N, C-alpha and C positions, 0 to 999 in steps of 0.2 A: 599594272593596271588594265592590260589588254592592249587591243588595236582596232583602230576604225575599218568600217568596210567599205571595200572599192570593188571597181569591177561590177563583172556579171553577178557578184552578191549585192551589191545595191542597185544595181539596177533593179534585180526582183524587190528588194524594199519599197524602191519607189513605184514600183507597179501598184502596190498594197494600196485596199481602199483607206486604212490605218494612216497612210503617209499624208501630210498636208505641208507644203512647204518644202522646208529641210529637215523634218524630224516625225515620228510617230505620235499619234496625240491620243488621248480617250474619246471616243465618238457618241457614249452614252452622258446625257447632261447628268451633273453632279445632282443628287437629291437633297433637297433642303434641310438644314440643322444639322448635317453631319460635319461640320466645320464648325468650331463656337469662334465667333468672330472678336470676342471679348478677352480670349486667350491669346498672347503672343507667341509666337514661334519662340523655341527653348536657346537659349545659349549656349555657347561654349562651356562656359562658368557650369551652367543647369547640368549638362551632358556628363561633366568631371564630378562634380560635387553635388548636383540637386538630389532630391528624393532620398526616402529611406526604405533601408531593405530592400534594395537591388538587387543585391546578391544572398543567395543562403546564408545560413551562419557554419556549413558544415557539408562534406558531399553529399548529393541526392540519392534515395537506393536507386539500385539498378541490379540488372542482370546479364548474364551473358546469353545470348541467343542461339549461340551455336548447337545447344543440343536438342533443341526444338527443330530449329533448320534442318537437321540432319533427317528428320521423318518427314512425309510429305503433309500437309494440312487436310484435314478429313473431308472437311466442307469443299476445298478446292480453292479457296481463299484464305489468305492471312496475311496482315500486317503487325511491322515492326516498329516501331519509334524510337531511333536512335539519337534523337536530339532534333531541337529547333524544329526545321521543314525535312530534314532528311529521314526517310521512310525505305524502308524495305517490303515493296507487295510483292506477295505470290499469288498470282491469279493464274489458274488452270495450268500449271507447269512452268507459267514463264516467270521469272524474278525481275522485277522494276524498281531501279534505287532513283529516288529524287532528291535533288537539291542536296547531292552528297558533300557534306562540310566537315573535313576532317582539321582542318587547320587550327591554330592558337587565337586567331584575331578573324572578327568580319573587318578589314581595315586592308588597305595597300601597304601596310607598315607592317612588319615585324616586333616593332618596339611601343606604337603607341595605337589607340581605337582600342573600340570593346573588345573584349579579351572572355574569352572562355571562360566560364566558371563552373562547368561540367563534362568532364572528360563521354566523350564516347564510347558505350560500353565496350566496345571490342574496334582492336584496331583495323584499320585498310587492310594489313597483309592477310588479317583473320577473315577477311569476306568471302564467303562463297563468290564463284562464278557469278553473274548477273548478267542476262539477256539486253537488257537496253537501259541506258542512264538517261534522266530525264532532267534537263535544266529550264525551270520557268522564267527566270530573267535574268540580267547581269547584275545585280549588286551582291555586295561582297558576301554576305549572309547565305546567300543563296548560290555562286559561283564564285568557288574557291579556289584559287591559283594552286597551293601546294597540293591540292587534293586531285584536282584535274591533271598538273602534271604526273603524278602518278599514273592515273589511271589512262592517261594519254600511252604509256607503256605495255597497255594491256591491248587486247582487240576489241573490246564491247564499244557497240554503236551509240552514239548519241541520237536523242531527240532533242529538239530546242526553238527556241523561237526566233523570228525573222532576225537576223546580223549578229546573234550571238555565236554563232560558229565563226564568226571572223577571231575571237577571242580563242575558242577552240583551237583552231588551226594554228594559229599566233604560239601556243604554245605546246605545240606537239602532237595534237589530234590529226590523223591523216584525212581530207576532205571527204574520201568516200565514206569513212566513219560516221558522218554529220549530216544528219536531217534536219532542217530549219523550218519551221511550220509559220503561216499565217493561221489567225482564226477560223477555225471550222477546217482546216486541213490536217488529215490525218496520215499514220503511218502504219504499217501493218507489220507487226515482230513475224522476222521469215519463218516459214515453216511452222507458223500458229495459228490460230485463228482471232488473236489477240490484237486489237486496233487499240493505239493510242491519237487523239484527238484535243489541238489546241482548241482553247473555246476564250471567251471573254474575261476579262478581269479589267478592274479601275485602279491604276495604278501607275508607275513612270519606271525609267530605266537610268542608268549612267554610273559610271566608274569614275569621273572627273570632273570638274567643275564646266567642261567644256563640252562632254560628251552625254549631256539630259535626252533625254526618248529617241538617241541615235540608235538604237535599238527594242525590239517589241517585248512587252510582256504579255504572259498569259496563264490561263489556269488552264488545268489536263483532264479528259477524263480517259478512263482505262477500261474498255471493255473486251471481255471475252464470252461466247455462246451461253455463259452461265452466269457472267459474275460482272458487275459495275462499280468502277471508283472513281469517286472526283477528290481532285486535288487543287486546291485556292492558287495555291504560290499567295504572292502578295497581293490583297487587296481591299477597297474600299467597298462598302455596300450599294450596289446595282442591282436595279427590276433584271438586267439581263439573266440572273439565276433561273427565271422563269422558262428563258429560252433555252437554257441549257439542259434542265430537267424535261422539257419537250422534245427536244431533238436528241439529247444522249441519254438519258436517264429511263428508267427508275435507276437509281444505285442504292446497292448495299450499304455502302459508306462512303459518308461525306468526310474530307478532312479540310477543315477551315481554321485559318490563323487567328489567334486568339491574343497574341501579346506584342509589344511595342506601341502599344497604344497612346494614342496623344490627342487631348480636344484639337489643338491646331491643325495637326493631319488628320481630323476625322475621317476625310473624304478617301483618303489612299491607306487605310488599314481598318480591319472591322473591329477588333476589341472583342470582347464577350460579350456584350449588348446586341451589337450589328451583328455577327457571328450567327447568333441564335436566329434573326431575322434571315440572314441569308437560309440559313437550315431551315425554314421554315418553306423557303422558296423551293428548298432542293431536295428534301426529304431525305430516306437515309437515315443509318446510324449516324452518329456525331463524334468524331475523334478530333478533339482539338491541336492544332501543332503550331509552332511559331513560338516557343515558349521555356523556358527550364534551362537555357542553354548561355543566352548574351543578355545583358542588361542594355537594353537598346531604347528605351523609355525610362521616363521618373517614376512610373510605378512600382510597388513592390513586387518581387521575383514572382512571388505565387499567387498576386492578386488576380490576373486572369483565370486562374485554376478554381480560386475561390468565389469568384463572382459569378462563373458559369455554372458550379454548380449550385449555387444561391437562385439564380435563374432559374435553370433547368428544373428544380423542384416546383416552379409555378408554371412553368409552359408545357411541363412532361414530354419535353424532348429527352430521347434515349442517348445517352454518352457512354463513350468508350475512352475511357483514361487509363492505359495501362501504365505500369514502370517503364522506365528506358530500358531497352532491350528485351521486354517482354512480348515472344511473339503469341499474338491473339488472332482468334478467328470470328470474325463479325457474328456467324451464326450462332456461336457459343458466347455470346457476351453477357457477361455477369455484372452485377450492382458494381458503381465504383465505390473503389475504396479510396478515402484521400491518403494517400501513403507520402504525399509531397509535406504532410504537416510533420511527419516523424522528425525532421531534419530538427526543425524549431521547437519541438516538443524535446528532444535530446537536450537544446542549448537548454531551455526554461530549467530541466532538472542539473544540467552541471551546471547554472549559476546558483541555483537554490543550494547545491551543494559544497559549493565554494565559501557561500556565506553562512554554510553549517545549518541551513535548513531545507530539509528535503521534502520537497512537494511538488506534488504531480498535477499538470492540466486536470481541469474538469473532465474533459472528454477526451479517454486516450484513444487512440487509431488502431486500428486492427494491427497485432504483431504482425513483423515480415519476417519471413523465413532468411 
């Protein structure tokens, strides 16, 4: 579960304008109508048994990115979705790994809690050397104990939000490898022109019942002389995105969370509808993250992708939705192909064959290699 900050680390946290009383807090007013007051918070039973199709009927299509990673991106910018909010961002020769989660559960327990339904396309041991690991906040689906323990054995530096470094150091990461940022503070990757800047988000933190908001949460922007990327971490909708674009944009690609949405907590998660509102303020190519790996809400596992595809066709937002493990360059983005439908279509076909009647869906998606 990690540990609490103390000493000089705690004093620096208390000096932040975001620290109020004995914890951090969101400073931007919550926009109206984000949380539906008529919908109660989900119960433990809801989490355990509620909802339909919360996990896919089979493995999702994915590919190994190792072959692509062996070649430099032609444009200088390439992104690879490895599941949930874990991304490898290659920006002008610098490799940035965001919120790395290779563990089997988003939970403090190895036996209970949200279990991964889709493996990472490659093992952690297969990962090429990265220049920096970024942690947006300390929730279990973003700060993963077994993954951090493995990365602690390397020399990779970590950049994270205020207070999160206490967990990292407790798990074996040397203090000199950890940089903790308040909002609008920056870190420059040594010997490069790549700058990482922490920015506002509308969320919360904590890994236990008594540690709520004891560490900071943030979004992050990554900028080189030629490219710029925005990574939302976890967040609700906030007009602070306009300030982020003005101060840190324009962006080539923005990565916004779209999964784990529920009406009762609409102020701390975007969901596809509000993600498009955020994208309208941020600009750039829109790459959805925070879906397709864990069942963290009651909606169907593919609902975020389907809803986003539906809405984008009306708003004109340009989406980037590659397969898991597919390394793509935003400069060479192609039309979105709904690869996630393959597993459901295959299940429908299998069920029909079992019943003795082979029927295909009315719309068959593009064939996968």
